[in-house]
Every structure is written in structure tokens, then in C-alpha cells.
C-alpha positions as CSV (number, residue, x, y, z in Angstrom):
1,M,-102.4,-11.5,-72.7
2,L,-102.2,-11.9,-68.9
3,E,-100.1,-14.8,-67.7
4,Q,-100.3,-16.3,-64.2
5,V,-96.9,-16.2,-62.5
6,A,-98.1,-17.2,-59.0
7,E,-101.3,-17.9,-57.3
8,G,-103.4,-14.7,-57.6
9,V,-100.6,-12.9,-59.5
10,L,-100.7,-12.2,-63.2
11,A,-98.3,-10.3,-65.5
12,H,-98.4,-8.8,-69.0
13,E,-95.2,-8.1,-70.9
14,S,-95.5,-5.2,-73.3
15,E,-94.0,-5.3,-76.8
16,C,-92.4,-2.0,-75.9
17,I,-89.1,-2.5,-74.0
18,Q,-90.5,-5.7,-72.4
19,S,-92.3,-3.6,-69.7
20,N,-94.2,-5.7,-67.2
21,A,-97.6,-4.8,-65.8
22,V,-98.6,-6.8,-62.7
23,V,-102.1,-7.7,-61.5
24,V,-102.6,-8.9,-57.9
25,Q,-106.0,-10.4,-57.1
26,G,-107.7,-9.3,-53.9
27,K,-111.1,-9.8,-52.2
28,A,-113.1,-7.2,-54.1
29,G,-110.9,-6.6,-57.2
30,V,-107.3,-6.3,-58.3
31,L,-104.3,-4.2,-57.5
32,L,-102.7,-3.0,-60.8
33,I,-99.0,-2.2,-60.7
34,D,-97.1,-0.2,-63.4
35,P,-99.6,-0.7,-66.3
36,G,-98.4,0.1,-69.8
37,I,-97.3,0.8,-72.4
38,T,-99.5,1.7,-75.4
39,G,-103.1,2.7,-75.3
40,D,-104.2,-0.4,-77.1
41,E,-102.3,-2.7,-74.7
42,M,-103.8,-1.0,-71.7
43,A,-107.3,-1.2,-73.2
44,A,-106.8,-4.9,-73.9
45,L,-105.5,-5.4,-70.4
46,A,-108.7,-3.8,-69.0
47,N,-110.8,-6.0,-71.3
48,N,-108.9,-9.1,-70.0
49,L,-109.8,-8.1,-66.4
50,R,-113.4,-7.7,-67.3
51,E,-113.5,-11.1,-68.9
52,L,-112.0,-12.5,-65.6
53,G,-114.8,-10.7,-63.7
54,Q,-112.2,-8.4,-62.0
55,T,-112.3,-4.6,-61.5
56,V,-109.3,-2.5,-60.6
57,V,-109.6,-1.3,-56.9
58,A,-106.1,0.2,-56.5
59,G,-103.1,1.1,-58.6
60,F,-99.4,1.5,-57.7
61,S,-96.5,3.1,-59.5
62,T,-93.1,1.8,-58.4
63,H,-91.3,5.0,-59.4
64,P,-91.9,8.3,-61.3
65,D,-90.5,7.4,-64.7
66,W,-93.0,8.0,-67.4
67,D,-93.5,4.3,-68.3
68,H,-94.4,3.5,-64.7
69,V,-97.0,6.2,-64.1
70,L,-99.3,5.5,-67.1
71,W,-103.1,4.8,-66.8
72,H,-106.1,4.2,-69.0
73,A,-109.7,5.4,-68.6
74,D,-110.9,1.8,-68.9
75,F,-109.2,0.9,-65.6
76,G,-111.6,3.2,-63.9
77,D,-110.9,5.8,-61.2
78,A,-109.4,3.6,-58.5
79,P,-106.9,5.3,-56.2
80,R,-103.4,5.2,-57.6
81,Y,-100.5,5.2,-55.1
82,G,-96.8,5.7,-54.9
83,T,-94.3,6.6,-52.2
84,A,-94.3,10.2,-51.0
85,R,-91.0,10.9,-52.8
86,C,-92.3,9.3,-56.0
87,A,-95.5,11.3,-56.0
88,A,-93.6,14.6,-55.2
89,S,-91.2,13.9,-58.1
90,I,-94.0,13.3,-60.7
91,R,-96.0,16.2,-59.3
92,D,-93.1,18.5,-59.9
93,L,-92.9,17.3,-63.5
94,L,-96.6,17.9,-64.1
95,S,-96.3,21.4,-62.7
96,H,-94.3,22.5,-65.8
97,E,-96.5,23.9,-68.6
98,D,-94.5,22.0,-71.2
99,W,-94.3,18.7,-69.3
100,K,-95.7,16.7,-72.2
101,D,-92.9,17.9,-74.5
102,D,-90.3,16.9,-71.8
103,V,-91.8,13.4,-71.6
104,A,-92.1,13.1,-75.4
105,E,-88.3,13.4,-75.7
106,G,-87.9,10.1,-73.9
107,L,-90.6,8.1,-75.6
108,P,-89.6,5.2,-78.0
109,P,-90.2,6.8,-81.5
110,E,-92.0,3.8,-82.8
111,H,-94.6,3.9,-80.1
112,A,-94.7,7.6,-79.2
113,E,-98.1,8.3,-80.9
114,D,-99.6,5.3,-79.2
115,I,-98.8,6.2,-75.6
116,P,-101.6,8.1,-73.8
117,M,-100.5,10.8,-71.5
118,D,-103.8,12.4,-70.3
119,L,-103.8,10.3,-67.1
120,L,-100.0,10.1,-66.6
121,G,-98.7,10.6,-63.2
122,L,-102.0,11.2,-61.3
123,I,-100.9,9.3,-58.2
124,T,-101.4,9.9,-54.5
125,G,-98.3,9.8,-52.3
126,L,-98.6,7.5,-49.3
127,P,-97.4,8.9,-46.0
128,P,-93.6,8.8,-45.6
129,G,-92.6,5.5,-44.0
130,T,-95.7,3.6,-45.2
131,T,-94.7,-0.1,-45.5
132,Q,-97.9,-1.6,-46.8
133,I,-100.3,-0.8,-49.7
134,P,-103.7,0.1,-48.3
135,W,-106.1,-2.3,-50.0
136,D,-108.3,-5.3,-49.3
137,G,-106.0,-8.1,-50.6
138,P,-102.8,-10.0,-49.9
139,H,-100.2,-8.1,-47.8
140,V,-98.0,-6.1,-50.2
141,R,-94.9,-4.8,-48.5
142,I,-93.4,-1.6,-49.8
143,I,-89.6,-1.8,-49.9
144,E,-88.5,1.8,-50.6
145,H,-85.0,2.8,-51.7
146,Q,-83.3,5.6,-53.6
147,A,-81.7,3.7,-56.4
148,H,-82.6,4.6,-60.0
149,A,-85.3,7.2,-59.2
150,P,-86.6,9.2,-56.2
151,G,-88.9,7.2,-54.0
152,H,-88.4,4.0,-55.9
153,A,-90.3,1.1,-54.3
154,A,-90.1,-2.7,-54.9
155,L,-93.2,-4.6,-53.7
156,L,-93.1,-7.9,-51.9
157,I,-96.4,-9.8,-52.2
158,E,-95.7,-11.8,-49.1
159,E,-98.4,-14.4,-49.3
160,R,-97.6,-15.2,-52.9
161,R,-93.8,-14.9,-52.5
162,V,-93.5,-12.6,-55.4
163,L,-91.1,-9.6,-55.7
164,V,-92.1,-6.8,-58.1
165,A,-88.8,-5.0,-58.6
166,G,-89.6,-1.9,-60.7
167,D,-86.6,-0.8,-62.7
168,M,-84.2,-3.1,-61.0
169,L,-82.9,-6.7,-61.4
170,S,-83.5,-6.9,-65.1
171,D,-82.0,-9.4,-67.4
172,V,-82.0,-7.0,-70.4
173,L,-81.2,-3.6,-68.8
174,V,-78.1,-2.7,-66.9
175,P,-78.5,-0.8,-63.6
176,M,-79.3,2.8,-64.4
177,L,-78.2,5.1,-61.6
178,D,-79.9,8.3,-60.5
179,L,-77.0,10.6,-61.2
180,S,-78.9,13.6,-59.8
181,A,-78.6,12.0,-56.3
182,A,-75.8,12.9,-53.8
183,D,-74.4,9.3,-53.8
184,P,-75.9,7.3,-56.7
185,I,-73.4,4.4,-56.3
186,E,-74.2,3.8,-52.7
187,D,-77.9,4.3,-53.2
188,Y,-77.8,1.5,-55.7
189,L,-75.7,-0.8,-53.6
190,A,-78.0,-0.1,-50.6
191,A,-81.0,-1.1,-52.6
192,L,-79.4,-4.4,-53.6
193,R,-78.7,-5.1,-49.9
194,L,-82.4,-4.6,-49.2
195,F,-83.2,-7.2,-51.9
196,E,-80.7,-9.6,-50.3
197,G,-82.7,-9.4,-47.1
198,V,-85.8,-10.9,-48.8
199,V,-84.2,-13.6,-51.0
200,S,-85.5,-16.4,-48.7
201,D,-89.0,-14.9,-49.0
202,V,-89.2,-14.9,-52.8
203,D,-90.1,-17.6,-55.4
204,V,-90.9,-15.3,-58.3
205,L,-89.2,-12.1,-59.5
206,I,-90.9,-9.6,-61.8
207,P,-88.6,-6.9,-63.1
208,G,-90.0,-3.7,-64.6
209,H,-88.4,-4.7,-67.9
210,G,-87.4,-8.2,-69.0
211,S,-88.0,-11.8,-68.1
212,V,-89.8,-13.0,-65.1
213,G,-87.4,-15.2,-63.0
214,G,-87.5,-17.8,-60.3
215,A,-85.9,-17.8,-56.8
216,G,-82.4,-18.6,-58.2
217,Q,-82.6,-15.7,-60.6
218,L,-83.1,-13.2,-57.8
219,R,-79.8,-14.0,-56.3
220,A,-78.0,-14.2,-59.7
221,R,-79.4,-10.8,-60.7
222,I,-78.5,-9.2,-57.4
223,D,-74.9,-10.4,-57.9
224,R,-74.8,-9.3,-61.5
225,D,-76.1,-5.8,-60.8
226,R,-73.7,-5.4,-57.9
227,A,-70.7,-6.4,-60.1
228,Y,-71.8,-3.9,-62.7
229,V,-72.2,-1.0,-60.2
230,Q,-68.9,-1.8,-58.5
231,A,-67.2,-1.8,-61.9
232,L,-68.6,1.6,-62.6
233,R,-67.5,2.8,-59.2
234,D,-64.0,1.5,-59.7
235,G,-63.7,2.8,-63.3
236,G,-63.5,-0.7,-64.8
237,V,-65.2,-2.3,-67.7
238,P,-68.1,-4.4,-66.6
239,D,-68.1,-8.0,-67.7
240,D,-71.8,-8.0,-68.3
241,P,-73.9,-10.0,-70.9
242,R,-76.4,-7.1,-71.2
243,I,-73.8,-5.0,-73.0
244,G,-71.3,-5.6,-75.8
245,P,-71.5,-8.4,-78.4
246,S,-73.4,-10.7,-76.1
247,A,-76.3,-8.4,-75.7
248,K,-79.7,-9.7,-76.5
249,P,-80.7,-9.1,-80.2
250,G,-82.6,-5.9,-80.4
251,W,-81.2,-4.6,-77.2
252,E,-77.8,-3.4,-78.5
253,W,-78.7,0.2,-77.5
254,V,-78.2,-0.8,-73.9
255,S,-74.5,-0.6,-74.6
256,D,-75.0,3.1,-75.5
257,V,-76.9,3.6,-72.3
258,H,-73.9,2.1,-70.4
259,A,-71.4,4.2,-72.2
260,G,-73.2,7.4,-71.6
261,Q,-73.7,6.5,-67.9
262,A,-70.1,5.6,-67.4
263,E,-69.0,8.9,-69.0
264,R,-71.4,11.0,-66.9
265,L,-70.4,9.1,-63.7
266,Q,-66.7,9.7,-64.4
267,A,-67.3,13.4,-64.8
268,Y,-69.5,13.4,-61.7
269,T,-67.0,11.7,-59.4
270,G,-63.7,12.8,-60.9
271,R,-61.0,10.6,-62.2
272,D,-59.9,9.5,-58.7
273,G,-63.3,7.9,-58.2
274,S,-64.0,9.9,-55.0
């Protein structure tokens, strides 16, 4: 189930939307990033860790989307962190009496009954400006930005030269902008510039959804995502293999995501693109 992608770093790809859970080995246990998706998968992941003699000593959610704030009782009660904005966003969701109904609307129908929500979103916001996860293990740098979701954070495991990108830099999903933000286009482009700043420090890229890539893939995916976002900004049609007839089999629905996003962005910005 778990596959080693770098020294002391393992990943598990879910059958559901190719979601990647990441395990980072520390001195006293592991840091668990974005575990998911189904209850059976998470229970199996916890069992894998027990077989390796590892316990979960900390968790981290890269952003407040439902599939990145999941948890399972078998992981234990280790502290679960996110950025301050991420924690505030999910806390706001959980304050609504009917929040489970709201989340259920976005669940993949074929997996909806298998996704446990009892422990969803119970994360602690780190103080604003925190740049390192507080745990006894490799230095994990928090790269916070506002693309895709409030308080989104990529994580750079510096000693292992691994970038955990959250819902960015995917080979199967197009960039999905946070259209509730004041300037979603610039937010996304700014995040890509942050990633450019660490290209020379990365050998392994782990996106939230899709295939793990090497150092060359990081640069290629930054360029592809920038081209897509700029095409949206300029009202053009992106030349992107993730949408249209060249989309990966089983992922044709990403074209619908793109079409809906482009339509909303056009209405949001006005026809002149301002």
C-alpha cells in the first residue's frame, strides 16, 4: 500500500481521484499529511504503519477541502495541524448545523458511503506566519499561499528534497481557482512563483491528486499550470492535455470542471478581462 518515494518519505495513492496520502518518518513516529480517502483505505494505512512499527505523532492538512481534512480513529489522537486560514475556513464549515449535508454534495457518489466524516476537519491552526511544522522529525517548511483554497500550504521536506504540493501541480487535474477570492488569477500565479523559488531544492514532487513526479516534472507542471491560468485570464482556450480528447481515460470529467470554471471566471471578471 505505502510506497517509498524518498528516504523516510512514503506515499499511498487512493483509488478515489488518485488522492495521495504522505507519510514522513521522524524520530518518535510519523507525520501524516492529507490521509484519505475511504475508511477502509485509512484503516489499511494505519495497519501498514503498525506493521512498520510506526505511530502517528502529528498530522497536517494542506488545505480545507473535505478530502484533505479526513482522519481515522486508528491513526490515534495526535495533533492535526493546518495554517491559521485553513483551520478558520474548516471551522466555519463545521459551525453549520447541516455541514455534513454540504460536504456530502461534493463526495464522489461511488465512494460517498465509505468516507467517514466523524473526525473530518478537527485541525489546529498554527500561528499566522508559521514556517515550520512543530514536530520531532525532518524540517518541513510550510509554503503558504492563497491559490485554490484559503490558507493552502505546500510542504517542502527539506532534508528529503520532497515537495508535497496539495491540490496543485497535478498531471490529471487542471488548476482550480478559488473564485471566492478577490483576485483568483493573481493568487494562482503568485503560488506558482513560490514553487519556482524552490525548484532547485526538489527531487520529488507529490501532488494532492495524480502521479508522483521527479525534479524535471516540477518545472514542467509549473509551466503547464501557468499556461492554463494565463489562457483563462486572457479568455483563450488552453492547449492542455488534461482536458479535451487527450484527457486521461476516466478523467474526461475534468473538461466539465474546466468549462464551468471558465464560464464562472468570465462572469466574474467581465468580458473585457478586467
